[in-house]
N, C-alpha and C positions, 0 to 999 in steps of 0.2 A: 832705767831711767835716769837722764843727765840731768840735773838739774844746774840749769846759768844764770848766777842771782843777778847775771846783768845784761840778762839778754831782754832788745828790745819788744819781743813779740807780746810779752805780755805786760809791759810797764803800764798801760793802760788801767790791767785789773788781774793783778798777779793771782788775784784768793783763789779760781781753780785748778794753777797750777800746785798753791799752799794747799786744799783740800787735798787733793791727790795726795803728796807729801803725807798729810798727816795721818787718812785714812788705811793708805796704802804700802807707805812706806816711812813709818814715824821715826826710824833712824835710817841716814841714808847718806851712803857713803858717794860724793863730787869726785872724779879724776882733776878733771881740770877747769879751775884749779884745785886742788886736793882739801877737802874739808870734808868734816861729819854736819848733816843739817837736824835738829830735831826740832820737828814742829806739833805735838800734844802737849795740852796744858800743863797735866803734871807733869811731865819731863822737865818742857824749859821753864817753869818756874820752881821748880825742883836745882835745877841748876843754878840758876840765879841767885840761890840762896846758900847753894854749896859751895862760897869761895876754895874750900879749901882742895878741891877737887877741880873743879872751872876756874881758872885765876885771869881776874882783869890786867894781870902786869906787863902783858906779851901783847897787849893791843886788845882791842874792844870792835875791832873792822876786819873783814878781810885783806885790807888791801893795808894793813898796817898803821893805821892810826896813833901818831905819835906825838906828845905834848911838849917835846922837849924838856921843858921845864917839869918839876912835879905840878903833878895832877891827878885827885882825888880818883876819878875816873879810871884811872890805869895804876891805882894800886891794890893792894891786899894787905890786910894787917899783918903786922900790929902799926905799920906804921900808918894804914888808910883809918886806922881807929882814932889815934894822935889827931891826925890831919882833921879829920871833921870835925871833933870834940872845939877845937878852937873854930874854925871856919863856922861852925855852929854859932859861937856866939856871937860872931858880926853878920852873920845872913839871917837873922832871927826872924819868924812870923810876922812878930810885931812892927818890925822895919818893914817888910813885904807890904805889908796893912795899911802901912803908912801912907802906902806909894800912891793909893785907888785916885786920890785926887789931883794928880799929878796924871797917870795912865788917860785918864780920860780926857783932862786937857789934851792931851797928845790925841788920844782918837778924834775929839772934837774937831783939832786944827788940820788934823787931815782929810777927815769927808769934807771940811769946808773950802778946803782946797781943792778938793775932785771939781775939774771942769763940767761943765752943762753939754756934756754931750753925748749922744745916739748910744755909743758904745765906749768903756775904760776898761784898759787891765786894769781889776782889782788888786793883784800880785804887786807891781809896780806903782800904784796909789795909794794903799793901803797897806797890804799886809806884810811887806816887805820891809818898808821904811818901820813901821809902828814899835814892833820888837827893837829895833836897833836903837829909836830917840828913846825908849824906855831903859833900857841898861845904860846908853851915854846919861841919863839925869840919874841913876841910881849911883853911877862912879863915879859923879860930878865932875867929870868932863866936859868939856866946852862942846854945844850941841853942833856945832860947825863942824867938827870931825868928824861927823857921823857917818857920810860917805866914805872918810878913808875905814872905818871900821868893819865897813858893808863888802867894798872892795877888800881887805884883810880877810875877814872871813869867810866870803864866796871862795877866794882862792885858796884857802885850807881846806875848804871842803871838795871842790875840784881837784884838785890832784891828783893825779894818776898814781897807781902805784907805782913804789921806785923811782919818783920824779921828787927825789931828797930833796935838791935846792931850791926846786921853787917853793915845797913845804917851810921849809928852814927862812928863806926869804921873807914867807909872810908871815911866819910867827916870829921875826926878827924885829919887823915893824911895829907889831903891838908890843914886846915887851921892849923896844925903846921907848915909846909912848909912856906905857905905863913906870917906866924907870922914875921918868922926869914927875908925872903925878904921883907916885911914891916918897920921893924927895921932898916934894913939896908939901906934902901932905906930913909929915914929917914935923916939917918947920913950923907948918902953919896948919892946925888941925881945924876942918871943916865937918858939916854935917853932912857926912857921905860914907858908903860904902868903902870907898878909900880907906880914909879915915877911920873908919870899924875893924878892917882888915888890921891895918897897924897896930890900932889899940889892942885887941883882943888877946888876951890869955889865959891860959885855964892851967892849974896845978904849975906854977910859971914857966909852962911854956908859951911862948908867942912864935908867931908867923915870923918867917925869914923871908927875905926878897924876893927870894927864889920861887915861895909858895904863895907868895900874894899873886905872882905875877903869873904864876900855873893859874887859878882860880880866877884873874879879872880875863884871862884868854879864854880859858874853860866856860865864863859865864856869859863872853863876847860870843864865844863859835856856838855853841849850845844854845844857851839862852835863844840867839839870834834864828839859826836854822831850822830847831823845833819848833818854835812861836810861831815863828813864817808860816811854815808848812803844816802845820795846827787850825792857821786860820785858814789858810787854802785849804785844806780838807773840811773843813767846817761849813766854808762858805757853799764848797763845790755838794757835798751831800744834802744840808738843808734846799740848798734849791731844787736838787732833786726829790726831796720830800716833801711839796709844799702844803700838805694837809698838817705834817709835824713843824713844819715853821710856822704858817696859822695859830698853833694852839703856841707856841713859844710868844708869840707878839701880841696874844689877847695875854697872856699871862708869864709874865717874863721869869718868874718864881721857879719856873721850868727851867731855866737856861743853865744851872748849873751841871743838872743833870744831865741833861741832852749832850754838854761839852764832854762831859765822860764818857756818853753812849760813843762818840763820835772816837774821843780814845780808842775806845775798845774795836768800832764798827772801821774804821780809816785813821788808824795814829800814823805821827808823823816819823817816827822810829819803828820800822816794821822789822828790824833784824838786830841784835848784836852780836857779836862775837867771841868766845873767852878760849882760853886754851886749857889743854889737859894736861893738869899738874901728876899727876898718876894714871893707870892704865883705869878703865871703868868700863862695867858691862851693863849695856842695855840693850835688852828685847833681842837678845841672842845673838850681839854683835858684841863686842869689844872695840874703843877708843884707848890706842896707844895712847903714853904720854908726850906731850910735845907736838899734838897733833890738833889743830885750829878745829870748833863745833860750833857751828853757825846756830844760833838759837832763832827759833824765826815765832819771834812775839806776834806778829797781824796773825800766824796760822791758830795759835792759842788760845788768843783772844775771839777767834769764832771755832772751838772747839766745841762741839753739841754736846758734848759731856760734861761740858760747865755749864755752857748757855744755851738754852732752848730758842729754838730758830734762830740760830746763831745767826742766818744771813741775812735774817732782818732787823733796818735800822729802828729801834725803838726807846724813846725817848724817856717813857715810863720805865725802863729796865732795870733790875736791881744790877747794879756797875759795880759792885765795889770790888770783885773779883779782877778786875782787868789790870794788865800789868803793863800797859803803853807805859809807864813811868819805870821801869823794872819792878825787883820783889829783892827781900835783904838788905844785904849791908852798902848793896848799891841804889837802894831807891834814890830816884832823884832828889837832891836836894834843890834844883829850882822848880817843884812839881807843883808849889803856890803859887809862886809868880805865874806859870804858865796858865794855870787856873784864872787868876787873876786877873790877866791880861783877857783872855779868851772872852773872861764873861763880858768885861767891859767893851771891849771892842764890838761885841755880838748886841752888847743893849742899845750902843750908842747905832752902829751899822740896819739894827733891822730899825729901829725908832724911826729912822729916815727912810729906809727904801725895805718898806717888808714886800716887796712885794717884786724883787731884782729877780734876774732870768741867768742862767750862762749860756752864753749867746750858741754858744758849738761843742755841749759837753761831749760827743762822741768824738769828739777831734782835739780834746786836750791833750799837750806834752807833757810827758811828765820828768822829772830827776832823773837821770839813766847811777842809778846807786844804789844797792842792796839796803842801807842804812840811814836813810832818810827818803820820805815818801811825799809828796806833793807838787802841784803843776807848777811849771816854770813858770807861764801868764794862766791869769783869767778872766775873758774875755766878758764883760757882763754888761746890763743894758740894768741901770737904777731907778726902775720904776716904784715911784712913791704910794 
C-alpha cells in the first residue's frame, strides 16, 4: 500500500483510506515522498506527547512549513517552555472571553451583508472573512487591512514544497506590517493583544520583537486557516445531519459539545508531522532518527478502540478524548478562541438560517493539502 496524502482521489472523503491504514497498517512507510504514517489513537497521542522522541523543531508538515521567525509551534523545550510561559501571560483565557461581544458583532455584520440570493458561497461570505476580522480586532490593527492578511496567510498555506522565495515574500509582508504595529504600541500602548505581548514578562523574561512577530504571524496563519475550515466543516456536517442540527436549534446549549464532535469527526487539521529525534520501535518497525513521521489525527479521532461507533456523528457523545487540537506541550494555544468563534458563529447562523442546505454536497471541492481540511467553497441555500 502506498499512501499519497496529496492524492485528489480521496480528498472528498479520506476516511476510508485512514481506516485502512489504522486497521491494517498502523505504522506505514511511504516511499514517495518518504515518511512514516501513524494512525492509531494510542500511538498518535503518545507521539504528540513524547516531544523528546518526536520533535517539532524541524517542521510540522511534510512540505516543510517554516516560520522563519521564532514560532512556538516549531520549537522543543527548553525554549518552547520559556516562550509559552510569556505568551500565556498575554494570550489569557480572560482576554479571549472578553472578545465575545466583538466576535458576535462581527458575525452579525457578516450575516447582515449576505445578499438575499437563492444560492450563496458560505466560505467567501462568512467562514473565511470571520476569523481574519476577529484576529485583526484582537491584534488592534486596522480592519481595512484584513484582506491583506487573508492574502498573505493564504499565500503561505498554498505555497508548494521548495518554493522558498514565495514563502519568504509572504512572511516578510506580515513581518513588515507588524514591525510598524509593535513600534507604535511601544510608543503608545493600547488595550490590544500586541500591546499585551510587548508588555508581557515572566521571571524577568520579555518577548523580543522577533518572538512577537512570530506569534502574530502564527496567530494570523493558524488562527485564520484552522478556524475557517472548522466552520466550513461544521456547516457541511450539520447540513448532512439535519436531525442533530434541529436539536441544536431547539436547544443551543448543545452547541459547544456539537462543535467538539465536529472537531473529532471532521477536524480542520487532519495530520501533523514530526521528525524522529532518535530511533524508535513501533509495531515491529524501526523509525530511524531524522525520518519524518506523519501523525494522522483524523484517523486517530475515529479509532473504534477509543470511540464507540466512531464513524457516526453524535452531538451527545463524550468528546473529551479527541485530539483535534493536539496533545501535550503543543496543545493548541488558540483552542479556546477557536471554540468561542465557532460557538458564536453557529449561534448566529442557526438562529437566522436554521434549515440552510448545501446545494451539491457530493460535488464539494476540498483543499488539496494533508495538513488542512475544509471545503474551498460551500454553496448553500439559506432557507430560514
